A tleap script that builds the chain and sets N, CA, C and O, in Angstrom:
source leaprc.protein.ff14SB
mol = sequence {
  NMET LYS TYR SER ASP GLN GLN ARG ILE GLN
  ARG ILE TYR ASP ASN ALA VAL LYS LEU TYR
  LYS TYR ILE SER GLU ASN HIE VAL SER LYS
  GLU ASP LEU LEU ASN ASP PHE SER MET GLN
  TRP LEU VAL THR THR PRO LEU TYR ASN ILE
  GLY GLU HIE VAL TYR ASN LEU SER LYS ASP
  TYR LYS GLU ALA HIE SER GLU ILE GLN TRP
  ALA LEU ILE ALA GLY VAL ARG HIE ARG LEU
  VAL HIE ASP TYR ASP GLY THR ASN TRP ASN
  ILE ILE ALA ASP VAL VAL PHE GLU GLU LEU
  PRO VAL LEU ILE GLU GLN LEU LYS GLU ILE
  MET ASP CLYS
}
set mol.1.N position { 9.101 39.081 -34.401 }
set mol.1.CA position { 9.455 39.433 -35.768 }
set mol.1.C position { 9.672 38.150 -36.572 }
set mol.1.O position { 10.286 37.195 -36.098 }
set mol.2.N position { 9.170 38.155 -37.756 }
set mol.2.CA position { 9.325 37.027 -38.671 }
set mol.2.C position { 10.596 37.234 -39.491 }
set mol.2.O position { 10.759 38.264 -40.146 }
set mol.3.N position { 11.484 36.262 -39.451 }
set mol.3.CA position { 12.732 36.343 -40.199 }
set mol.3.C position { 12.684 35.395 -41.386 }
set mol.3.O position { 12.051 34.341 -41.332 }
set mol.4.N position { 13.357 35.782 -42.450 }
set mol.4.CA position { 13.528 34.877 -43.581 }
set mol.4.C position { 14.627 33.884 -43.225 }
set mol.4.O position { 15.370 34.084 -42.264 }
set mol.5.N position { 14.724 32.818 -44.002 }
set mol.5.CA position { 15.796 31.847 -43.777 }
set mol.5.C position { 17.165 32.523 -43.870 }
set mol.5.O position { 18.055 32.244 -43.066 }
set mol.6.N position { 17.329 33.400 -44.839 }
set mol.6.CA position { 18.620 34.083 -45.008 }
set mol.6.C position { 18.938 34.952 -43.797 }
set mol.6.O position { 20.085 34.997 -43.353 }
set mol.7.N position { 17.943 35.636 -43.262 }
set mol.7.CA position { 18.165 36.447 -42.071 }
set mol.7.C position { 18.527 35.561 -40.881 }
set mol.7.O position { 19.400 35.902 -40.083 }
set mol.8.N position { 17.851 34.431 -40.773 }
set mol.8.CA position { 18.154 33.501 -39.677 }
set mol.8.C position { 19.583 32.965 -39.801 }
set mol.8.O position { 20.309 32.892 -38.809 }
set mol.9.N position { 19.978 32.595 -41.003 }
set mol.9.CA position { 21.339 32.092 -41.223 }
set mol.9.C position { 22.361 33.164 -40.839 }
set mol.9.O position { 23.383 32.859 -40.225 }
set mol.10.N position { 22.088 34.402 -41.198 }
set mol.10.CA position { 23.000 35.490 -40.839 }
set mol.10.C position { 23.092 35.639 -39.324 }
set mol.10.O position { 24.181 35.840 -38.787 }
set mol.11.N position { 21.974 35.544 -38.641 }
set mol.11.CA position { 21.965 35.661 -37.181 }
set mol.11.C position { 22.678 34.470 -36.525 }
set mol.11.O position { 23.409 34.642 -35.549 }
set mol.12.N position { 22.465 33.281 -37.057 }
set mol.12.CA position { 23.159 32.094 -36.544 }
set mol.12.C position { 24.669 32.288 -36.703 }
set mol.12.O position { 25.443 32.061 -35.773 }
set mol.13.N position { 25.060 32.708 -37.888 }
set mol.13.CA position { 26.479 32.927 -38.181 }
set mol.13.C position { 27.063 33.993 -37.246 }
set mol.13.O position { 28.123 33.791 -36.653 }
set mol.14.N position { 26.369 35.119 -37.120 }
set mol.14.CA position { 26.866 36.215 -36.276 }
set mol.14.C position { 27.049 35.766 -34.832 }
set mol.14.O position { 28.073 36.061 -34.216 }
set mol.15.N position { 26.070 35.057 -34.289 }
set mol.15.CA position { 26.174 34.575 -32.907 }
set mol.15.C position { 27.318 33.578 -32.760 }
set mol.15.O position { 28.066 33.626 -31.783 }
set mol.16.N position { 27.452 32.690 -33.713 }
set mol.16.CA position { 28.522 31.691 -33.657 }
set mol.16.C position { 29.893 32.365 -33.704 }
set mol.16.O position { 30.783 32.026 -32.924 }
set mol.17.N position { 30.056 33.307 -34.610 }
set mol.17.CA position { 31.339 34.006 -34.746 }
set mol.17.C position { 31.654 34.804 -33.484 }
set mol.17.O position { 32.784 34.764 -32.996 }
set mol.18.N position { 30.683 35.519 -32.957 }
set mol.18.CA position { 30.924 36.314 -31.747 }
set mol.18.C position { 31.314 35.426 -30.571 }
set mol.18.O position { 32.233 35.756 -29.821 }
set mol.19.N position { 30.629 34.316 -30.410 }
set mol.19.CA position { 30.959 33.402 -29.318 }
set mol.19.C position { 32.357 32.826 -29.495 }
set mol.19.O position { 33.151 32.813 -28.555 }
set mol.20.N position { 32.654 32.356 -30.689 }
set mol.20.CA position { 33.964 31.750 -30.915 }
set mol.20.C position { 35.083 32.788 -30.784 }
set mol.20.O position { 36.160 32.485 -30.272 }
set mol.21.N position { 34.825 33.998 -31.244 }
set mol.21.CA position { 35.813 35.069 -31.121 }
set mol.21.C position { 36.081 35.385 -29.648 }
set mol.21.O position { 37.232 35.547 -29.243 }
set mol.22.N position { 35.030 35.469 -28.866 }
set mol.22.CA position { 35.207 35.746 -27.435 }
set mol.22.C position { 36.036 34.644 -26.773 }
set mol.22.O position { 36.990 34.917 -26.045 }
set mol.23.N position { 35.652 33.405 -27.040 }
set mol.23.CA position { 36.358 32.263 -26.453 }
set mol.23.C position { 37.839 32.290 -26.842 }
set mol.23.O position { 38.712 32.066 -26.003 }
set mol.24.N position { 38.109 32.564 -28.109 }
set mol.24.CA position { 39.492 32.578 -28.600 }
set mol.24.C position { 40.291 33.741 -28.037 }
set mol.24.O position { 41.401 33.558 -27.537 }
set mol.25.N position { 39.725 34.930 -28.119 }
set mol.25.CA position { 40.459 36.130 -27.689 }
set mol.25.C position { 40.711 36.156 -26.188 }
set mol.25.O position { 41.677 36.767 -25.731 }
set mol.26.N position { 39.863 35.506 -25.430 }
set mol.26.CA position { 40.019 35.497 -23.974 }
set mol.26.C position { 40.654 34.205 -23.455 }
set mol.26.O position { 40.697 33.950 -22.251 }
set mol.27.N position { 41.142 33.405 -24.393 }
set mol.27.CA position { 41.873 32.181 -24.056 }
set mol.27.C position { 41.093 31.289 -23.093 }
set mol.27.O position { 41.649 30.718 -22.154 }
set mol.28.N position { 39.790 31.187 -23.353 }
set mol.28.CA position { 38.939 30.313 -22.547 }
set mol.28.C position { 39.229 28.872 -22.966 }
set mol.28.O position { 39.256 28.551 -24.154 }
set mol.29.N position { 39.440 28.027 -21.988 }
set mol.29.CA position { 39.722 26.616 -22.262 }
set mol.29.C position { 38.493 25.773 -21.939 }
set mol.29.O position { 37.530 26.248 -21.336 }
set mol.30.N position { 38.551 24.517 -22.355 }
set mol.30.CA position { 37.483 23.587 -21.986 }
set mol.30.C position { 37.371 23.489 -20.468 }
set mol.30.O position { 36.271 23.446 -19.919 }
set mol.31.N position { 38.509 23.454 -19.805 }
set mol.31.CA position { 38.512 23.387 -18.342 }
set mol.31.C position { 37.788 24.584 -17.737 }
set mol.31.O position { 37.024 24.440 -16.782 }
set mol.32.N position { 38.036 25.774 -18.304 }
set mol.32.CA position { 37.345 26.967 -17.821 }
set mol.32.C position { 35.834 26.790 -17.950 }
set mol.32.O position { 35.079 27.092 -17.025 }
set mol.33.N position { 35.412 26.304 -19.091 }
set mol.33.CA position { 33.987 26.136 -19.333 }
set mol.33.C position { 33.396 25.068 -18.407 }
set mol.33.O position { 32.272 25.215 -17.927 }
set mol.34.N position { 34.130 24.025 -18.165 }
set mol.34.CA position { 33.635 22.957 -17.304 }
set mol.34.C position { 33.522 23.380 -15.839 }
set mol.34.O position { 32.672 22.870 -15.108 }
set mol.35.N position { 34.377 24.310 -15.412 }
set mol.35.CA position { 34.477 24.627 -13.989 }
set mol.35.C position { 34.035 26.029 -13.593 }
set mol.35.O position { 33.930 26.325 -12.402 }
set mol.36.N position { 33.779 26.879 -14.548 }
set mol.36.CA position { 33.462 28.278 -14.234 }
set mol.36.C position { 32.007 28.569 -14.593 }
set mol.36.O position { 31.636 28.615 -15.766 }
set mol.37.N position { 31.203 28.763 -13.568 }
set mol.37.CA position { 29.776 29.010 -13.745 }
set mol.37.C position { 29.522 30.228 -14.631 }
set mol.37.O position { 28.601 30.209 -15.448 }
set mol.38.N position { 30.325 31.291 -14.484 }
set mol.38.CA position { 30.118 32.492 -15.303 }
set mol.38.C position { 30.403 32.203 -16.777 }
set mol.38.O position { 29.738 32.758 -17.652 }
set mol.39.N position { 31.371 31.349 -17.059 }
set mol.39.CA position { 31.635 30.952 -18.454 }
set mol.39.C position { 30.466 30.155 -19.004 }
set mol.39.O position { 30.096 30.314 -20.168 }
set mol.40.N position { 29.886 29.305 -18.180 }
set mol.40.CA position { 28.726 28.527 -18.611 }
set mol.40.C position { 27.569 29.456 -18.965 }
set mol.40.O position { 26.888 29.248 -19.970 }
set mol.41.N position { 27.351 30.449 -18.166 }
set mol.41.CA position { 26.288 31.420 -18.459 }
set mol.41.C position { 26.619 32.189 -19.733 }
set mol.41.O position { 25.732 32.479 -20.536 }
set mol.42.N position { 27.875 32.514 -19.912 }
set mol.42.CA position { 28.288 33.289 -21.078 }
set mol.42.C position { 28.007 32.555 -22.393 }
set mol.42.O position { 27.578 33.181 -23.362 }
set mol.43.N position { 28.237 31.265 -22.442 }
set mol.43.CA position { 28.020 30.531 -23.695 }
set mol.43.C position { 26.564 30.158 -23.907 }
set mol.43.O position { 26.148 29.877 -25.031 }
set mol.44.N position { 25.790 30.154 -22.832 }
set mol.44.CA position { 24.407 29.694 -22.934 }
set mol.44.C position { 23.560 30.589 -23.831 }
set mol.44.O position { 22.826 30.079 -24.678 }
set mol.45.N position { 23.638 31.893 -23.672 }
set mol.45.CA position { 22.784 32.788 -24.462 }
set mol.45.C position { 23.038 32.673 -25.963 }
set mol.45.O position { 22.076 32.540 -26.719 }
set mol.46.N position { 24.279 32.717 -26.427 }
set mol.46.CA position { 24.482 32.542 -27.868 }
set mol.46.C position { 23.991 31.183 -28.376 }
set mol.46.O position { 23.432 31.085 -29.469 }
set mol.47.N position { 24.204 30.138 -27.573 }
set mol.47.CA position { 23.735 28.812 -27.985 }
set mol.47.C position { 22.211 28.754 -28.029 }
set mol.47.O position { 21.643 28.111 -28.912 }
set mol.48.N position { 21.540 29.422 -27.083 }
set mol.48.CA position { 20.071 29.524 -27.139 }
set mol.48.C position { 19.648 30.158 -28.456 }
set mol.48.O position { 18.794 29.637 -29.174 }
set mol.49.N position { 20.271 31.301 -28.754 }
set mol.49.CA position { 19.885 32.056 -29.952 }
set mol.49.C position { 20.141 31.269 -31.230 }
set mol.49.O position { 19.307 31.247 -32.135 }
set mol.50.N position { 21.283 30.633 -31.295 }
set mol.50.CA position { 21.601 29.812 -32.466 }
set mol.50.C position { 20.558 28.713 -32.622 }
set mol.50.O position { 20.008 28.524 -33.707 }
set mol.51.N position { 20.291 28.000 -31.556 }
set mol.51.CA position { 19.325 26.904 -31.608 }
set mol.51.C position { 17.924 27.350 -31.953 }
set mol.51.O position { 17.217 26.662 -32.690 }
set mol.52.N position { 17.513 28.485 -31.437 }
set mol.52.CA position { 16.170 29.000 -31.731 }
set mol.52.C position { 16.030 29.347 -33.208 }
set mol.52.O position { 15.020 29.018 -33.830 }
set mol.53.N position { 17.033 30.006 -33.770 }
set mol.53.CA position { 16.977 30.345 -35.194 }
set mol.53.C position { 17.039 29.090 -36.058 }
set mol.53.O position { 16.354 29.007 -37.078 }
set mol.54.N position { 17.842 28.128 -35.665 }
set mol.54.CA position { 17.905 26.860 -36.409 }
set mol.54.C position { 16.546 26.174 -36.385 }
set mol.54.O position { 16.056 25.713 -37.416 }
set mol.55.N position { 15.947 26.111 -35.212 }
set mol.55.CA position { 14.650 25.454 -35.066 }
set mol.55.C position { 13.604 26.073 -35.995 }
set mol.55.O position { 12.728 25.373 -36.504 }
set mol.56.N position { 13.698 27.367 -36.210 }
set mol.56.CA position { 12.696 28.078 -37.001 }
set mol.56.C position { 13.038 28.221 -38.480 }
set mol.56.O position { 12.287 28.852 -39.224 }
set mol.57.N position { 14.160 27.647 -38.920 }
set mol.57.CA position { 14.429 27.610 -40.358 }
set mol.57.C position { 13.360 26.754 -41.036 }
set mol.57.O position { 12.826 25.821 -40.436 }
set mol.58.N position { 13.062 27.073 -42.263 }
set mol.58.CA position { 12.060 26.282 -42.969 }
set mol.58.C position { 12.569 24.862 -43.221 }
set mol.58.O position { 13.772 24.629 -43.334 }
set mol.59.N position { 11.647 23.940 -43.304 }
set mol.59.CA position { 11.978 22.542 -43.593 }
set mol.59.C position { 12.712 22.439 -44.926 }
set mol.59.O position { 13.683 21.692 -45.048 }
set mol.60.N position { 12.249 23.188 -45.921 }
set mol.60.CA position { 12.887 23.162 -47.245 }
set mol.60.C position { 14.339 23.618 -47.174 }
set mol.60.O position { 15.210 23.033 -47.819 }
set mol.61.N position { 14.600 24.660 -46.393 }
set mol.61.CA position { 15.966 25.170 -46.273 }
set mol.61.C position { 16.868 24.127 -45.621 }
set mol.61.O position { 17.984 23.879 -46.078 }
set mol.62.N position { 16.369 23.524 -44.554 }
set mol.62.CA position { 17.164 22.497 -43.862 }
set mol.62.C position { 17.445 21.313 -44.773 }
set mol.62.O position { 18.546 20.764 -44.767 }
set mol.63.N position { 16.455 20.925 -45.548 }
set mol.63.CA position { 16.648 19.804 -46.475 }
set mol.63.C position { 17.639 20.160 -47.583 }
set mol.63.O position { 18.417 19.316 -48.027 }
set mol.64.N position { 17.602 21.411 -48.019 }
set mol.64.CA position { 18.523 21.854 -49.081 }
set mol.64.C position { 19.965 21.916 -48.592 }
set mol.64.O position { 20.899 21.877 -49.394 }
set mol.65.N position { 20.147 22.012 -47.284 }
set mol.65.CA position { 21.489 22.095 -46.690 }
set mol.65.C position { 21.634 21.024 -45.609 }
set mol.65.O position { 21.983 21.308 -44.463 }
set mol.66.N position { 21.363 19.821 -46.002 }
set mol.66.CA position { 21.330 18.699 -45.056 }
set mol.66.C position { 22.707 18.299 -44.533 }
set mol.66.O position { 22.808 17.442 -43.655 }
set mol.67.N position { 23.763 18.905 -45.059 }
set mol.67.CA position { 25.105 18.609 -44.550 }
set mol.67.C position { 25.308 19.165 -43.136 }
set mol.67.O position { 26.237 18.765 -42.434 }
set mol.68.N position { 24.442 20.077 -42.731 }
set mol.68.CA position { 24.500 20.638 -41.382 }
set mol.68.C position { 23.524 19.873 -40.502 }
set mol.68.O position { 22.405 19.574 -40.918 }
set mol.69.N position { 23.942 19.564 -39.309 }
set mol.69.CA position { 23.132 18.768 -38.392 }
set mol.69.C position { 22.151 19.668 -37.629 }
set mol.69.O position { 22.301 19.915 -36.432 }
set mol.70.N position { 21.158 20.139 -38.354 }
set mol.70.CA position { 20.191 21.093 -37.808 }
set mol.70.C position { 19.500 20.568 -36.549 }
set mol.70.O position { 19.368 21.298 -35.566 }
set mol.71.N position { 19.064 19.329 -36.570 }
set mol.71.CA position { 18.324 18.775 -35.428 }
set mol.71.C position { 19.185 18.739 -34.167 }
set mol.71.O position { 18.690 19.004 -33.072 }
set mol.72.N position { 20.448 18.418 -34.311 }
set mol.72.CA position { 21.337 18.394 -33.152 }
set mol.72.C position { 21.550 19.798 -32.591 }
set mol.72.O position { 21.611 19.982 -31.376 }
set mol.73.N position { 21.662 20.778 -33.471 }
set mol.73.CA position { 21.865 22.162 -33.025 }
set mol.73.C position { 20.634 22.649 -32.263 }
set mol.73.O position { 20.755 23.235 -31.188 }
set mol.74.N position { 19.465 22.408 -32.817 }
set mol.74.CA position { 18.232 22.800 -32.130 }
set mol.74.C position { 18.089 22.014 -30.831 }
set mol.74.O position { 17.575 22.538 -29.843 }
set mol.75.N position { 18.535 20.771 -30.823 }
set mol.75.CA position { 18.458 19.937 -29.635 }
set mol.75.C position { 19.304 20.458 -28.482 }
set mol.75.O position { 18.915 20.345 -27.319 }
set mol.76.N position { 20.462 21.031 -28.805 }
set mol.76.CA position { 21.306 21.626 -27.766 }
set mol.76.C position { 20.546 22.751 -27.075 }
set mol.76.O position { 20.539 22.841 -25.848 }
set mol.77.N position { 19.915 23.596 -27.856 }
set mol.77.CA position { 19.125 24.692 -27.294 }
set mol.77.C position { 18.010 24.139 -26.413 }
set mol.77.O position { 17.784 24.628 -25.307 }
set mol.78.N position { 17.324 23.127 -26.904 }
set mol.78.CA position { 16.218 22.541 -26.157 }
set mol.78.C position { 16.699 22.015 -24.801 }
set mol.78.O position { 16.061 22.246 -23.774 }
set mol.79.N position { 17.815 21.316 -24.812 }
set mol.79.CA position { 18.355 20.771 -23.561 }
set mol.79.C position { 18.779 21.882 -22.607 }
set mol.79.O position { 18.518 21.796 -21.407 }
set mol.80.N position { 19.425 22.919 -23.121 }
set mol.80.CA position { 19.856 24.015 -22.259 }
set mol.80.C position { 18.670 24.740 -21.626 }
set mol.80.O position { 18.712 25.109 -20.453 }
set mol.81.N position { 17.633 24.934 -22.400 }
set mol.81.CA position { 16.471 25.676 -21.907 }
set mol.81.C position { 15.627 24.838 -20.952 }
set mol.81.O position { 15.208 25.325 -19.901 }
set mol.82.N position { 15.379 23.594 -21.309 }
set mol.82.CA position { 14.421 22.792 -20.566 }
set mol.82.C position { 15.037 21.848 -19.538 }
set mol.82.O position { 14.321 21.274 -18.717 }
set mol.83.N position { 16.351 21.686 -19.575 }
set mol.83.CA position { 17.003 20.803 -18.602 }
set mol.83.C position { 18.341 21.402 -18.180 }
set mol.83.O position { 19.353 20.703 -18.130 }
set mol.84.N position { 18.341 22.701 -17.876 }
set mol.84.CA position { 19.593 23.394 -17.582 }
set mol.84.C position { 20.366 22.713 -16.460 }
set mol.84.O position { 21.581 22.538 -16.552 }
set mol.85.N position { 19.664 22.332 -15.406 }
set mol.85.CA position { 20.346 21.709 -14.273 }
set mol.85.C position { 20.947 20.348 -14.636 }
set mol.85.O position { 21.867 19.875 -13.969 }
set mol.86.N position { 20.429 19.729 -15.683 }
set mol.86.CA position { 20.947 18.436 -16.118 }
set mol.86.C position { 21.935 18.545 -17.262 }
set mol.86.O position { 22.284 17.539 -17.879 }
set mol.87.N position { 22.391 19.759 -17.551 }
set mol.87.CA position { 23.298 19.973 -18.672 }
set mol.87.C position { 24.614 19.234 -18.465 }
set mol.87.O position { 25.238 19.332 -17.408 }
set mol.88.N position { 25.021 18.501 -19.481 }
set mol.88.CA position { 26.324 17.841 -19.481 }
set mol.88.C position { 27.314 18.824 -20.107 }
set mol.88.O position { 27.368 18.974 -21.328 }
set mol.89.N position { 28.083 19.480 -19.268 }
set mol.89.CA position { 28.973 20.536 -19.763 }
set mol.89.C position { 30.134 19.987 -20.583 }
set mol.89.O position { 30.765 20.738 -21.327 }
set mol.90.N position { 30.428 18.702 -20.467 }
set mol.90.CA position { 31.423 18.096 -21.357 }
set mol.90.C position { 30.925 18.143 -22.802 }
set mol.90.O position { 31.690 18.429 -23.723 }
set mol.91.N position { 29.644 17.860 -22.986 }
set mol.91.CA position { 29.063 17.915 -24.335 }
set mol.91.C position { 29.048 19.352 -24.839 }
set mol.91.O position { 29.399 19.608 -25.990 }
set mol.92.N position { 28.649 20.281 -23.998 }
set mol.92.CA position { 28.605 21.691 -24.413 }
set mol.92.C position { 30.005 22.187 -24.748 }
set mol.92.O position { 30.184 22.937 -25.707 }
set mol.93.N position { 30.994 21.776 -23.970 }
set mol.93.CA position { 32.378 22.173 -24.267 }
set mol.93.C position { 32.805 21.629 -25.626 }
set mol.93.O position { 33.459 22.336 -26.393 }
set mol.94.N position { 32.447 20.390 -25.933 }
set mol.94.CA position { 32.756 19.834 -27.256 }
set mol.94.C position { 32.055 20.624 -28.352 }
set mol.94.O position { 32.638 20.892 -29.403 }
set mol.95.N position { 30.817 20.992 -28.107 }
set mol.95.CA position { 30.069 21.799 -29.090 }
set mol.95.C position { 30.799 23.108 -29.335 }
set mol.95.O position { 31.032 23.484 -30.484 }
set mol.96.N position { 31.161 23.804 -28.269 }
set mol.96.CA position { 31.784 25.126 -28.396 }
set mol.96.C position { 33.167 25.045 -29.024 }
set mol.96.O position { 33.495 25.843 -29.902 }
set mol.97.N position { 33.971 24.104 -28.592 }
set mol.97.CA position { 35.365 24.076 -29.041 }
set mol.97.C position { 35.603 23.257 -30.302 }
set mol.97.O position { 36.572 23.506 -31.021 }
set mol.98.N position { 34.744 22.290 -30.584 }
set mol.98.CA position { 34.975 21.429 -31.738 }
set mol.98.C position { 33.943 21.631 -32.848 }
set mol.98.O position { 34.298 21.671 -34.026 }
set mol.99.N position { 32.698 21.755 -32.485 }
set mol.99.CA position { 31.639 21.835 -33.491 }
set mol.99.C position { 31.382 23.250 -33.987 }
set mol.99.O position { 31.050 23.444 -35.156 }
set mol.100.N position { 31.530 24.237 -33.117 }
set mol.100.CA position { 31.246 25.619 -33.510 }
set mol.100.C position { 32.118 26.097 -34.673 }
set mol.100.O position { 31.588 26.719 -35.593 }
set mol.101.N position { 33.430 25.837 -34.675 }
set mol.101.CA position { 34.239 26.256 -35.826 }
set mol.101.C position { 33.802 25.575 -37.128 }
set mol.101.O position { 33.851 26.186 -38.195 }
set mol.102.N position { 33.381 24.329 -37.040 }
set mol.102.CA position { 32.895 23.609 -38.226 }
set mol.102.C position { 31.617 24.260 -38.729 }
set mol.102.O position { 31.459 24.484 -39.929 }
set mol.103.N position { 30.698 24.567 -37.805 }
set mol.103.CA position { 29.450 25.221 -38.193 }
set mol.103.C position { 29.714 26.563 -38.855 }
set mol.103.O position { 29.080 26.896 -39.857 }
set mol.104.N position { 30.627 27.324 -38.318 }
set mol.104.CA position { 30.958 28.633 -38.905 }
set mol.104.C position { 31.408 28.461 -40.348 }
set mol.104.O position { 30.974 29.212 -41.222 }
set mol.105.N position { 32.263 27.493 -40.609 }
set mol.105.CA position { 32.732 27.249 -41.975 }
set mol.105.C position { 31.593 26.786 -42.890 }
set mol.105.O position { 31.500 27.215 -44.040 }
set mol.106.N position { 30.741 25.918 -42.376 }
set mol.106.CA position { 29.605 25.451 -43.179 }
set mol.106.C position { 28.670 26.616 -43.518 }
set mol.106.O position { 28.178 26.719 -44.642 }
set mol.107.N position { 28.434 27.476 -42.553 }
set mol.107.CA position { 27.558 28.627 -42.802 }
set mol.107.C position { 28.174 29.589 -43.810 }
set mol.107.O position { 27.475 30.151 -44.653 }
set mol.108.N position { 29.494 29.775 -43.714 }
set mol.108.CA position { 30.189 30.633 -44.688 }
set mol.108.C position { 29.965 30.109 -46.098 }
set mol.108.O position { 29.679 30.876 -47.017 }
set mol.109.N position { 30.095 28.799 -46.263 }
set mol.109.CA position { 29.892 28.197 -47.583 }
set mol.109.C position { 28.472 28.440 -48.092 }
set mol.109.O position { 28.279 28.788 -49.257 }
set mol.110.N position { 27.503 28.259 -47.238 }
set mol.110.CA position { 26.108 28.492 -47.628 }
set mol.110.C position { 25.891 29.952 -48.005 }
set mol.110.O position { 25.240 30.254 -49.006 }
set mol.111.N position { 26.437 30.849 -47.203 }
set mol.111.CA position { 26.220 32.279 -47.432 }
set mol.111.C position { 26.938 32.770 -48.678 }
set mol.111.O position { 26.509 33.744 -49.296 }
set mol.112.N position { 28.025 32.107 -49.052 }
set mol.112.CA position { 28.796 32.530 -50.221 }
set mol.112.C position { 28.179 32.075 -51.537 }
set mol.112.O position { 28.589 32.529 -52.605 }
set mol.113.N position { 27.194 31.181 -51.468 }
set mol.113.CA position { 26.586 30.660 -52.692 }
set mol.113.C position { 25.617 31.651 -53.292 }
set mol.113.O position { 25.014 31.374 -54.329 }
savepdb mol mol.pdb
quit
């Protein structure tokens, strides 16, 4: 299915919010993510989806909202998919616990315009 940029942004936002809500409501810590294989699997699918939608946003849209680090977000997906065994879970934990809330706020601002 072909999505518009707005549809992709909505899907990115929805996946980010659902992941962050799950992590928060279930009191998942960085330590849990670093040491629990099931937690690693749990965060991987939303991050795949977020990265895939980011990768497929139009160049014009990304340029118009250059305050978001689109290439890094798509890069996380690429690394998870193509080098899963080499995944640095410290980086993924930082993404989930530190960068995801920032992305959610940035997306809210874009969507509210």
